[in-house]
C-alpha positions as CSV (number, residue, x, y, z in Angstrom):
1,M,128.2,101.8,110.9
2,I,125.9,101.2,113.9
3,A,125.2,97.5,114.1
4,A,124.6,94.6,116.5
5,A,127.8,92.9,117.7
6,D,125.8,89.7,117.4
7,A,123.0,89.7,114.8
8,R,121.2,86.9,116.8
9,Q,120.8,89.3,119.7
10,P,119.9,92.7,118.2
11,P,120.1,95.7,120.5
12,V,116.8,97.4,121.3
13,I,116.6,101.2,121.1
14,A,113.3,102.0,122.8
15,G,111.1,104.9,123.8
16,G,111.5,108.7,123.6
17,N,109.8,110.9,121.0
18,T,112.1,109.3,118.4
19,C,114.2,106.2,118.9
20,L,117.0,107.5,116.7
21,H,117.3,110.8,114.7
22,L,120.1,111.2,112.1
23,I,120.5,114.8,110.8
24,Q,122.4,115.4,107.6
25,P,124.2,112.1,107.7
26,A,126.4,110.8,104.9
27,H,127.7,107.3,104.4
28,V,126.0,105.6,107.4
29,E,124.8,102.0,107.7
30,L,122.4,100.8,110.4
31,R,122.2,97.0,110.7
32,N,120.6,94.4,112.9
33,L,118.8,96.8,115.3
34,I,115.4,97.0,116.8
35,F,113.6,100.4,117.3
36,Q,110.4,100.3,119.3
37,G,108.0,102.2,121.5
38,A,108.6,105.8,120.3
39,R,105.9,108.3,120.8
40,G,106.6,109.9,117.4
41,N,108.6,108.4,114.6
42,G,110.7,105.3,115.2
43,L,113.7,106.2,113.0
44,N,114.1,109.7,111.6
45,I,116.7,110.6,108.9
46,D,116.6,114.1,107.3
47,D,118.7,116.9,105.7
48,G,118.4,119.2,108.7
49,G,116.3,121.6,106.6
50,S,119.2,122.3,104.1
51,K,117.2,121.3,101.1
52,D,120.0,121.8,98.6
53,K,122.3,119.4,100.7
54,P,120.5,116.1,101.0
55,A,121.4,113.4,103.5
56,Q,123.1,110.8,101.4
57,H,124.4,107.3,101.0
58,I,122.4,105.6,103.8
59,L,122.0,101.8,104.1
60,L,119.4,100.3,106.4
61,R,119.6,96.6,106.7
62,N,117.8,94.0,108.8
63,L,116.1,96.5,111.1
64,T,112.9,95.9,113.0
65,V,110.7,99.0,113.7
66,Q,107.6,98.3,115.8
67,K,105.0,99.6,118.2
68,I,105.5,103.2,117.1
69,G,103.1,106.1,117.9
70,S,99.4,105.8,118.5
71,N,96.5,107.2,116.5
72,G,98.2,110.1,114.8
73,N,100.7,110.8,111.9
74,Q,103.6,108.8,113.3
75,D,105.9,106.9,111.0
76,G,108.0,103.8,111.5
77,I,110.8,105.2,109.4
78,K,110.6,108.9,108.4
79,L,112.9,110.1,105.6
80,S,113.1,113.7,104.5
81,G,115.6,115.0,101.9
82,L,117.5,111.7,101.5
83,A,119.4,110.7,98.3
84,D,121.2,107.5,97.2
85,F,119.8,105.1,99.8
86,Q,119.0,101.4,100.3
87,I,116.5,99.8,102.7
88,Q,117.0,96.1,102.7
89,N,115.2,93.2,104.6
90,C,113.6,95.4,107.2
91,T,110.4,94.7,109.1
92,V,108.0,97.5,110.1
93,K,104.9,96.7,112.1
94,R,102.4,98.7,114.0
95,W,103.0,102.4,113.3
96,G,100.7,105.4,113.9
97,Q,97.2,105.0,112.5
98,K,97.6,108.1,110.2
99,G,101.3,107.5,109.5
100,S,103.3,105.3,107.2
101,G,105.6,102.3,107.7
102,I,108.1,104.3,105.6
103,D,107.4,107.9,104.8
104,M,109.6,109.7,102.2
105,V,109.4,113.4,101.5
106,G,111.6,114.7,98.7
107,C,113.7,111.6,98.5
108,Q,115.6,110.4,95.4
109,R,117.6,107.5,94.0
110,G,116.6,104.9,96.5
111,T,115.5,101.3,96.8
112,V,113.3,99.5,99.3
113,S,113.7,95.7,98.9
114,G,112.9,92.5,100.7
115,C,111.0,94.4,103.4
116,T,107.8,93.4,105.3
117,F,105.0,95.7,106.5
118,L,102.5,94.4,108.9
119,E,99.4,95.5,110.9
120,G,99.0,99.0,109.7
121,D,95.6,100.7,110.3
122,K,92.9,99.4,108.0
123,I,91.5,102.9,107.2
124,F,94.3,105.5,107.5
125,G,97.9,105.5,106.8
126,N,100.2,103.7,104.3
127,G,102.8,101.0,104.2
128,V,105.2,103.0,102.0
129,Q,104.6,106.6,100.9
130,M,106.8,108.6,98.5
131,K,105.8,112.3,98.1
132,G,107.1,115.9,98.3
133,G,109.0,115.7,95.0
134,S,110.3,112.1,95.5
135,R,111.7,110.5,92.4
136,N,113.7,107.6,91.0
137,I,112.7,105.2,93.7
138,T,112.1,101.4,93.4
139,V,110.1,99.3,95.9
140,S,110.6,95.6,95.1
141,R,110.3,92.1,96.7
142,C,108.3,93.4,99.6
143,R,105.3,92.0,101.5
144,F,102.4,94.1,102.7
145,E,99.8,92.6,105.0
146,N,96.9,94.9,105.8
147,A,99.5,97.7,105.6
148,G,97.3,100.8,105.9
149,G,94.4,102.2,103.9
150,R,96.9,102.5,100.9
151,A,99.6,99.9,101.1
152,I,101.7,102.0,98.7
153,N,101.0,105.7,98.3
154,I,102.9,106.9,95.2
155,G,102.7,110.6,95.8
156,G,100.5,112.3,98.3
157,S,99.6,115.8,99.6
158,T,102.6,117.9,100.7
159,G,102.8,121.5,101.9
160,L,104.8,123.5,99.4
161,K,107.5,124.5,101.9
162,F,108.3,120.8,102.6
163,F,109.2,119.9,99.0
164,R,112.8,119.0,98.2
165,P,114.6,120.7,96.7
166,Q,111.6,122.8,95.6
167,P,108.2,122.2,94.2
168,A,108.6,120.8,90.7
169,G,105.0,120.2,89.6
170,F,104.6,116.7,90.9
171,E,104.4,114.8,94.2
172,A,106.3,111.7,92.8
173,R,108.0,110.8,89.5
174,D,109.7,107.8,88.0
175,I,108.6,105.4,90.8
176,T,108.7,101.6,90.3
177,V,106.8,99.0,92.3
178,S,107.6,95.4,91.3
179,D,107.6,91.8,92.5
180,C,105.7,92.6,95.7
181,T,102.9,90.8,97.5
182,F,99.9,92.7,98.8
183,I,97.3,91.2,101.2
184,G,94.3,93.3,102.2
185,S,94.3,97.1,102.6
186,M,91.6,99.3,101.2
187,A,93.7,99.8,98.1
188,A,97.0,98.2,97.2
189,I,98.3,101.1,95.1
190,A,97.4,104.8,95.0
191,F,98.8,107.1,92.3
192,V,98.4,110.6,93.8
193,G,99.8,113.6,92.0
194,V,102.1,111.3,90.0
195,D,104.1,112.2,86.9
196,G,105.1,108.7,85.8
197,A,105.2,105.4,87.7
198,H,105.3,101.7,86.8
199,V,103.6,99.0,88.9
200,H,104.4,95.5,87.6
201,H,104.8,91.9,88.4
202,N,103.0,92.1,91.8
203,T,100.4,89.9,93.5
204,I,97.5,91.7,94.9
205,Y,95.2,89.6,97.1
206,R,91.7,90.7,98.3
207,P,92.0,94.4,98.7
208,T,88.9,95.5,100.7
209,K,87.6,98.4,98.5
210,W,89.8,99.2,95.4
211,V,92.7,97.6,93.6
212,L,94.2,101.0,92.8
213,R,93.4,104.7,93.0
214,I,94.2,107.6,90.7
215,L,93.9,110.8,92.8
216,Q,95.0,114.5,92.9
217,E,95.3,115.8,96.4
218,N,97.7,118.7,95.9
219,R,95.6,121.1,93.8
220,H,98.2,123.8,93.3
221,S,97.9,125.2,89.7
222,S,101.6,124.4,88.9
223,F,101.1,120.7,89.4
224,V,100.4,118.2,86.6
225,P,97.3,116.0,87.0
226,S,98.1,112.5,88.2
227,R,99.3,110.9,84.9
228,K,101.4,108.4,83.1
229,G,100.9,105.4,85.3
230,R,101.6,101.9,84.0
231,F,100.0,98.8,85.5
232,T,101.3,95.7,83.9
233,N,101.8,91.9,84.5
234,N,100.2,92.0,87.9
235,L,98.2,89.1,89.4
236,I,95.0,90.3,91.1
237,V,92.6,88.2,93.1
238,L,89.5,90.0,94.4
239,R,86.0,89.2,95.7
240,S,82.8,90.7,94.3
241,N,81.3,91.2,97.8
242,E,84.4,93.2,99.0
243,I,85.5,95.3,96.1
244,G,83.7,98.6,95.4
245,E,85.3,99.3,92.0
246,V,88.6,98.1,90.6
247,V,90.0,101.6,89.9
248,N,88.9,104.6,91.9
249,I,89.4,107.8,89.9
250,G,89.4,111.2,91.5
251,S,88.8,114.6,90.0
252,Q,91.5,116.7,88.2
253,T,93.4,113.6,87.2
254,A,94.4,112.2,83.8
255,P,93.3,108.6,83.8
256,E,93.4,108.5,80.0
257,T,97.2,108.6,80.2
258,F,97.4,105.3,82.2
259,K,98.3,102.1,80.5
260,F,97.1,98.5,81.5
261,A,98.6,95.4,80.0
262,D,99.0,91.7,80.6
263,N,97.4,91.6,84.1
264,W,95.8,88.4,85.4
265,W,92.4,89.1,87.0
266,Y,90.5,86.5,89.1
267,C,87.2,87.1,91.0
268,Q,87.4,84.4,93.7
269,D,83.7,84.1,94.5
270,R,82.3,84.8,91.0
271,P,84.9,83.8,88.4
272,E,82.4,84.2,85.6
273,R,81.9,87.9,86.5
274,T,85.6,88.8,86.5
275,R,85.6,90.6,83.2
276,E,82.5,92.7,83.9
277,L,84.0,93.7,87.3
278,V,87.3,94.9,85.8
279,R,86.4,98.3,84.5
280,L,89.5,100.2,83.6
281,P,89.9,103.8,82.4
282,T,91.7,102.6,79.2
283,Q,91.6,99.5,77.2
284,E,93.9,96.7,78.6
285,A,96.2,94.9,76.2
286,G,96.6,91.2,76.7
287,G,94.8,90.7,80.0
288,S,93.5,87.4,81.4
289,Y,90.1,87.2,83.2
290,G,88.4,84.6,85.4
291,Q,90.9,81.7,85.7
292,D,92.1,80.5,89.0
293,P,95.9,81.2,89.4
294,K,96.3,78.3,91.8
295,F,98.3,79.5,94.8
296,K,100.4,77.0,96.8
297,N,98.8,77.5,100.2
298,L,96.4,80.4,100.8
299,R,95.6,79.3,104.3
300,A,99.3,79.6,105.3
301,G,99.7,82.9,103.5
302,D,101.8,81.4,100.7
303,L,100.8,83.2,97.5
304,S,103.5,81.6,95.4
305,L,102.2,79.6,92.4
306,R,101.8,75.9,92.1
307,T,103.7,74.1,89.4
308,D,100.4,73.5,87.5
309,S,99.4,77.2,87.7
310,P,98.3,78.6,84.3
311,V,99.9,82.0,85.1
312,K,103.1,82.5,83.2
313,E,103.9,86.2,82.9
314,A,102.1,87.9,85.9
315,G,102.9,88.2,89.6
316,P,106.3,88.3,91.2
317,R,109.0,86.8,89.1
318,Q,110.5,83.5,90.3
319,Q,114.0,84.9,91.0
320,N,112.4,87.5,93.2
321,Q,109.9,85.4,95.1
322,N,109.5,86.3,98.8
């Protein structure tokens, strides 16, 4: 364990190319620390290039990672070849403009919960990215505020030599995103070279161009088209003068395999146009269109629901409210 002696006075590890780099660690916990000011990645954890021997059993708790990199591909937290991990109650703010708050390459069996991602670049980068053969990962109860062009990038574009343990025909598989709150970003969710992912019970507020994207960026012939995404029980508020299209569909994908159900859609400036704006690649089952969800305090950024809200089965579940 590497932790603050006093959680009220967290030590600051600052500067350098990377604030802290752990290579092939096993059973390590980092707690109540601040990483800031690195030229490259803030915190880097990897398998040392031994792709058949992942770094394992890592717990990151109550960390702050901030002021990382500049205008390049620099990440707040970089994870490569990591298995059986938990990231809890961390805050990542201001990372490289083309990087990610948390970037995972070939990671598996992990959870990211109760974390906050702030002030990512509005055009490039991501809040959380899972690619390079990443699988069995859950992101839950997190808050994303203008956290990159894609707040969550499920999949991506990875060079074949970087996959772990080896290229398996997908960028990401069996990914869950639930009970999160998204504010801004060009797109809240991108499914990119995915072979199965479930996005459910989230609130998505005013994305600036798309609600979600279905893309294929790794065009190697052995890869499946982006497929089998499920988008259910989400609460989405958008504006007609901001959104380009609800779902952006790229070439060489399989949008017909995506399922939509029980989402609550509300066009804030033109409620009566909500249904016509929500054009999905497959028929939605049980969706609701055009009714104000009644947030508690938008001005203060509180997107929890008032007691008189008509929403019952969409958005973050009560026990998991941020």
